[in-house]
N, C-alpha and C positions, 0 to 999 in steps of 0.2 A: 582450346578454353583454358583459361587457368583454373588450377585445382586450390580448393580451400577446406581447410579443417577447422571446424566449430566444437571446441571443448565442452560441454556440458548442453543438454538438452531441456534445460529448463524454457520459460516462455520468451528470455532474452534471447538465447541461444536460437531458438525457433523462429524467434522475428527476423533475426540477422540471417538466417539461412532464406527465408522468404525475401527478402530485401535483395540478396543477390541471386535469386532467382533467373534462371535464363541468362545471367552474366557469367558464372561459374559452375564447374564442377564441385559441388558442396556435400560432404560426409560431415555428420553431425556424431559423435563421440559422447554417448550417455552411460553412465558407471551403473545407473539403477536399472532395472527390470522394464521401466517405461518411460517416456517422456513427460514433461509439464512440471516437475520440480513440485512448489508448493501449491500449484493449481491440480487438484484431485478431487475427484467426487466418488463418496464410497454409500453403503448402505447401514443404518443404523436404524434397528427394530421394524425391517422391512419398508423403510422409508429411505429415498435417495436423496444423499444431503452433500454439500461441500464439505470437505476433511479442511480446506486449508481457505483462500481468499473468496467470498461468496459473490462477489460484485466486480466491476470494471469502474474505475472511475470516469465520469463523464464530464467531469470540468475541463480537463484535458482530453483533446479527441483522439490521440495516438492509438488508444487500445480499443477504444469503441469502432474506429475506421479499419483497423486490421480486422476486428471480428467481422466487418461487414465485407470487407474485401474477400476473407477467405470462406463466404458461404452462411455465416451465422447470421445475417441482416435480420432474417425473419426469425430467429430465436433470441434476441435482442427485446428484453423487456425491462418496466421500470418496478423498482421494487412497490411492495404494497406501503401505502404512508401509514406509519406508526410511529408512536411517539416514541423518544429515545430517555429512557430513565437511568437515574442513578441511585444505587444503594447507599445511601447516608445517613447516617443519624437514628438508625434503626427501621427505615423505612424506604420503600421505592418512590422517588422523587422524578417528576417529569422535568425534562430540558424543553424550554419553551420551544415552538417550531421557529425556524431560520436561523439557528445557530450555524457557525462556520466551524467545524470540529471542535464543537463545544463553546467556541467565543460568541456569544449573546449579539446578535445584531438590535436587539431593542432590549437594553438592560432592565427597562421599567416591568418587563415580561417575567423577569425572575423574582419579582418582588410577592412574597407570600407561598412561594415554592418550597422555603426551608432548605436551598440548596446553599446559600449563604447566609452569614451571619449580619446583622444591621452593620456592622462595620466595614463588611466585604460588599456588601450592596451599595453603601454610600462611597465606597471607593471607585467601584466599577461605572457608577452613574459619573463620575467626574472624568473619566476619560476623555471626552470632548474637549475638555478645556485644559489638558495638559499641556505644555509646550513639547512640542517633537520636531526633533532633530533628526535629519537624514542619518538611519543606519548604515555605515560604511563596513564592508566586510560580513562574514557569516558570525553567527553568534548562535547559541541555544535556543530552543524554544522558549524556555523559562526566563532567561537573560531579558528576550525584547517584551515577551508577554507580561511578566511580572512586573518591569516598569510601566507598562502602560495599563494593566487590569488590575494589579495586586497579587500579591502571591496566593492567597485564598482563592481566588478563581481560577486560579492554575491548576491548582491543587483539586479541587471538587467539580470543575467544568472539564477543562483541557486534558489534564492528565489520563483520566478513565478512559478517553475515547481515543488518545495516543496509545497508551496501551494496547487497546483492543486492536490497532491498525498495524503499529510497527513494533509491538512487544519490546518497547524501550522506554527509556525515562524521558521527560520531557528536559531535564537538564543536562542530557547527554546527546540528543538529537539535534541535528542542524536545522536551523528555522529555515534555511534555503532547500534543503533536501525534504524535509518534512511537510513544509506550508510554504510550496513557491510563491503562491498568491500573495501572502502574508509578507512575505520576504520583500515582494516587489512594491507593497505599499509602505513598508519599512523604510526603505531606501530613496522613497520621494520625500519623506518627512513630514508626514501629515498626521494628524489624529486617525485613529485607526477604525473605530466604529462608526464615524460619519461616512468615512470611505469604505467601508463594508456595506451600510445601507444605500450609497448610492451604485455600487457594484450590483447589488442584489436588484435595484429598479431599474437598472440597464437592461439586464439580462430580463426581467421580465417583460419590458417595452418589447424587446427584439424577438421574444417568444409569443408576443400578443396576449400574455396571460400570465398564470403564476411562473415563477421560476422554474426553468427547468430540475430535473431531479440530479442531483449530486453524482450519483452512481446508477449504473445499469448492471440489470442481471441477463445470465443466460439461461433460456428455458431449458431445462435437463442437467443444468449444472456448469459451472466454470472449467470444470474437467473436459469439458467437450472442446474449449477454445484452443487450448496446446495441441490437442490431436488433429483439428482442421486445419492448423496453422502448420503442422508437419506435412500433412497432405498435399496442402497447397503450394508449399516449398517446392516439391519435387527433389528433394534432398535425400541423400542415402543415410539412414536413421541406424546406427549401431547400437543397440541397448545391450547393458552386460559389458561395456567396454571404456575401461578407465585408462584416462591417458596418464602416463606415469613419467615421461620424461619428454623435454623439448630439446633438440639440438640444432644448431645454425649451421649449414652446408655453404659450400661456396655458388657463388651464383645466384646469391638471393634465394635459397631454398631452406627448407627446414625438414626435419625429421620428428616425427612425433612417435615416441614407444607406445604402445598401449598394452593393456592386460584385458585379455577376455573373460567371459565367464567362467571357463574352464582354466583360468590361471596362467594359460600359456602367453608368452611375451609376442606382441603382435604390432611390427614395425609399419605404422601408417605411412610410409617413407615418402620424404621428399616434396610434400604437397607444397604448392607456392601460396601465398597470401597476397590479398592486394597491398601495393605500395612497400612491400618487404613488410608488412605486418605479420603474415603467417598464418598465424592460429588465434583464434578469440579465446581467452582464459580470463575473462574477466572477474567470475566468482573466487578464483582461485587467488588471482592476484590481490583481489581485495581484502581476502581473508588474511593473506600474507601480511598487508599493509597494516590491517587492524591489529595483527598479533604482536609487529614492531610497536605500534604507536601507542599502547593500550587498547585502541579499538574503540569501536561502537559495540557496546554490551547489551544483549537483548534479553530477554526472559520467557519463560513459559506462557503460553496462554492456552486458558482451557475453555472449551465449546461447552457451555453448559446446556445440555439436551434434557436433564430430568428434575428432581426435584429435591431440595433439600430442605427437610422440615424446619419451619423456625427461621430460615434464612431467606429463601426465594420462593415465594410462591408460585404455583403451576399457573402458567398462562391458561384465560379462561375469560368469559366476559367481563367486562369491565376494567381487565386489565392490559395495560398497553403490551402491545406484542414486539416492540422494539428493541433493543441492546440493553440489557441490564448491567449495569457496570459498577460494581462498588467502587467507591473512590477511595484514596490512599489509606484511609484511617481504617477503612474496614477490612484492612489485612490479607483480602483475599482477592487474587487477580481472576475474578472469574467474569467470563463474557456471555 
């Protein structure tokens, strides 16, 4: 049986280990004290909360299907239905239901919310009448959506949600990477909002009811997800072990030098990878590419679990319990 070393015990590395189960002798090297990467659960004021991502994207099936396959099927749950609100103009203003990452499927529902100016409202309502040439190649989220919806809609509706999900700016995020469904519609060359309405209607028809939830949670926290994948993979998991170098050897073999928690060099020698690939190190490679090319830049995201007098009210009766995401003009990147 071939041997494979996977560098990094985040959910991507663990998913790779799971895919290779039974077909290879897999070792996962994780520099940190635990697996899971950004998926982790902690305790705040005696309450168990997700410290990173709190849900799985359900509009694409891979994560949900993997969770079910590793024994978390009964733990998957739909989030409580709560309005998403944006702090702008000195008040919390609700995003109408049915939006897609801030893009309103029904622009008329925005009227009277105070989210857009009169000019911004008029601009977004005209989207269905604008010419729509197919988009070729990738572009930023802002480049496409500002042309379709207007820059105000991007700044006040889309940017706050993208910032909460990707910790990045819409003008620096790839449309294909951040919004693959929107990118597919852009490549077809048709007005965006009518296409989104048709898409949602088709989803509702398939479900014989309301459109299914865009995300699904894990009862007990998403931190359970990587641990379940690690167990189900059957891989050898070495935490506190950081890969330091990669050397190609004769005979399509590789040597990975690693440093363990006690700082001793530990050659994880000669493990052979599929197709000569040897070692999976996507995170480090991506980081190196980003550093060379100016890269994708992120920013800090703060999960607000308390009260800031005069800024965000404490959740309570009559106050929507969804995300409260100040728009760019609000200055704070609070979620």
